[in-house]
C-alpha positions as CSV (number, residue, x, y, z in Angstrom):
1,M,-27.3,43.9,-10.9
2,S,-30.5,44.6,-9.2
3,T,-31.6,42.9,-6.0
4,E,-34.9,41.8,-7.7
5,N,-33.0,39.3,-9.9
6,Q,-31.0,37.9,-7.0
7,N,-33.9,36.1,-5.4
8,H,-32.8,32.5,-4.8
9,K,-35.1,29.9,-6.3
10,P,-34.6,26.2,-5.4
11,S,-33.7,23.8,-8.2
12,N,-36.6,21.6,-9.4
13,D,-34.7,19.4,-11.7
14,K,-34.0,15.6,-11.2
15,L,-30.4,16.2,-10.1
16,H,-31.5,18.4,-7.2
17,P,-34.8,17.0,-6.0
18,S,-36.2,18.6,-2.9
19,D,-38.6,15.9,-1.8
20,L,-36.1,13.2,-0.7
21,G,-37.5,13.2,2.8
22,E,-34.0,13.6,4.3
23,T,-34.3,14.5,7.9
24,K,-30.6,14.3,8.9
25,D,-28.9,17.5,9.7
26,F,-25.5,17.3,8.2
27,N,-24.3,20.2,10.3
28,D,-24.8,18.2,13.4
29,L,-23.2,14.8,12.8
30,S,-22.1,12.7,15.8
31,F,-18.3,12.4,16.1
32,D,-16.7,9.3,17.5
33,E,-13.5,10.3,19.3
34,N,-12.1,6.7,19.4
35,K,-12.4,6.2,15.7
36,Q,-11.7,9.8,14.8
37,S,-14.6,9.6,12.4
38,Y,-18.1,11.1,11.9
39,E,-21.0,8.7,12.1
40,L,-23.4,9.1,9.2
41,D,-25.9,6.5,10.5
42,V,-29.3,8.0,11.4
43,K,-30.2,7.5,15.1
44,G,-33.8,6.2,15.1
45,E,-36.5,6.0,17.7
46,D,-35.6,2.4,18.7
47,K,-32.9,2.6,21.4
48,D,-32.1,-1.2,21.1
49,Y,-31.4,-1.1,17.4
50,D,-27.7,-1.2,16.4
51,H,-26.8,-0.9,12.8
52,P,-24.6,-3.8,11.7
53,M,-22.4,-1.7,9.5
54,P,-22.1,2.0,10.5
55,Y,-21.3,4.4,7.8
56,E,-18.0,5.8,8.9
57,T,-16.1,8.5,7.0
58,V,-12.7,6.9,7.5
59,A,-12.3,3.2,6.7
60,T,-10.6,1.0,9.2
61,G,-6.9,0.7,8.3
62,A,-7.0,3.8,6.1
63,I,-5.4,7.2,6.6
64,D,-7.7,10.2,6.1
65,D,-7.2,11.9,2.8
66,N,-4.9,9.2,1.4
67,S,-5.7,7.2,-1.7
68,T,-3.6,4.2,-0.7
69,F,-6.5,2.3,0.8
70,D,-9.3,0.9,-1.4
71,E,-12.4,1.2,0.7
72,A,-14.5,-0.5,-1.9
73,N,-12.2,-3.6,-2.1
74,P,-10.2,-4.2,1.0
75,Y,-8.8,-7.4,-0.5
76,V,-7.1,-5.6,-3.4
77,G,-3.7,-6.9,-2.4
78,D,-0.6,-4.8,-3.4
79,E,-2.2,-2.7,-6.0
80,Y,-1.0,0.5,-4.3
81,A,2.3,-0.9,-3.1
82,T,5.6,0.6,-4.4
83,D,7.9,-1.5,-6.5
84,V,10.3,-1.8,-3.6
85,D,7.6,-3.1,-1.3
86,K,6.6,-5.7,-4.0
87,V,10.2,-6.9,-4.4
88,N,10.6,-7.2,-0.6
89,D,7.4,-9.1,-0.2
90,K,8.4,-11.5,-3.0
91,L,11.8,-12.1,-1.4
92,D,10.1,-12.8,1.9
93,E,7.7,-15.3,0.2
94,L,10.7,-17.1,-1.4
95,G,12.6,-17.2,1.9
96,M,15.4,-15.0,0.5
97,H,17.1,-12.0,1.9
98,V,19.4,-9.3,0.4
99,D,22.9,-9.1,1.7
100,N,24.1,-5.6,1.4
101,T,27.2,-6.1,3.5
102,G,28.7,-9.1,1.6
103,E,28.7,-11.1,4.8
104,S,27.1,-14.1,3.0
105,V,30.0,-14.6,0.7
106,L,32.8,-14.5,3.3
107,L,34.6,-17.8,3.8
108,S,36.4,-19.0,6.8
109,P,40.1,-20.1,6.3
110,E,39.0,-23.7,6.6
111,D,36.4,-23.4,3.9
112,E,39.0,-21.7,1.6
113,I,41.3,-24.7,2.0
114,L,38.5,-27.2,1.4
115,A,37.3,-25.3,-1.7
116,R,40.7,-25.3,-3.5
117,T,41.1,-27.2,-6.8
118,E,44.0,-27.9,-9.2
119,E,43.0,-24.8,-11.3
120,D,43.7,-22.6,-8.3
121,E,47.4,-23.6,-8.5
122,R,47.8,-22.8,-12.2
123,D,49.4,-19.4,-13.1
124,D,47.9,-19.2,-16.6
125,L,44.3,-19.1,-15.5
126,D,42.4,-16.2,-14.0
127,E,40.3,-16.6,-10.8
128,E,37.3,-17.9,-12.8
129,G,39.3,-20.6,-14.6
130,Y,39.7,-18.9,-18.0
131,P,43.1,-18.5,-19.7
132,K,44.6,-15.1,-18.9
133,N,45.8,-14.4,-22.4
134,D,43.2,-15.9,-24.8
135,A,44.1,-13.6,-27.7
136,P,44.8,-15.5,-30.9
137,N,48.5,-15.6,-32.0
138,A,49.1,-13.3,-34.9
């Protein structure tokens, strides 16, 4: 390749217009240490003007480089939640909890006595009240 053909020519098509009037130097963006974000808002001549919605690079509540936060729709709900999170949220809404220890089904000795019925005294029934040998006679 010759150096004559390597002359750089700016693009003149509509995808790369050069007459946008952009004056912001993107190599010199102001960085907000508190928000850990670059501020893309142009600082104008008016010192009293404060932009109502600054253009921050990281949305509030989001993690940088993480697609679990929908910046365009912060009210999206649990679209990005895992199935486990959805189940836990539903249980909380219904006022339920999961007992992994079995503590919720333990009875005190007094409750066991009060819960007894006539079927508990029969030898031919299982613990659910069904006949132990329900096979037909052959």
